[in-house]
C-alpha positions, -999 to +999 in steps of 0.1 A: -645+681-590-649+653-613-678+668-632-653+695-643-633+670-664-629+669-702-642+634-717-616+618-737-630+619-772-611+589-780-628+566-755-664+583-760-662+579-800-640+546-803-646+532-769-607+528-767-582+551-740-558+570-752-520+579-740-535+599-718-564+587-702-565+588-665-540+618-664-567+644-649-578+621-626-543+613-615-534+650-611-567+653-590-553+622-567-522+639-563-535+671-548-556+653-527-525+635-513-534+599-527-501+597-543-502+557-549-537+556-561-527+587-584-497+562-597-520+534-603-542+557-622-517+570-645-484+556-640-466+588-661-479+618-639-447+614-616-423+615-650-445+648-662-444+665-630-406+661-627-404+671-661-427+705-650-412+710-620-376+711-639-390+735-664-399+759-637-366+756-619-348+758-654-367+795-656-345+808-629-313+789-627-296+780-659-264+754-666-248+736-692-264+702-695-306+715-689-312+710-727-300+674-722-317+669-689-351+682-708-349+657-733-341+626-709-371+637-689-394+638-723-381+607-737-387+588-698-422+604-696-429+592-732-418+558-723-435+556-693-468+567-714-458+541-740-457+509-716-488+524-698-507+524-733-498+490-743-506+474-708-540+492-712-543+477-746-530+446-737-563+442-709-582+458-736-578+428-758-578+402-733-614+414-720-625+417-755-616+380-764 
């Protein structure tokens, strides 16, 4: 299945990972039932899946504060992505020095 995954152009051209690197492999691991490995591959997988589940739920059930919940989940997923990216860049710098 991995031969059908899209390559990261940022990593291919510049040699540096992007914010989404590991996301496709994490989704594959998640659907194979390897939940811990999916988290280690891409920690933002669970906030993103939670956001997607909420968006699908919200298509059928509307409530008063749904917009604030969506914004909160988007911000949380963004923070997890940024922290993960910062950690990857820290490791990258440590390896190159």
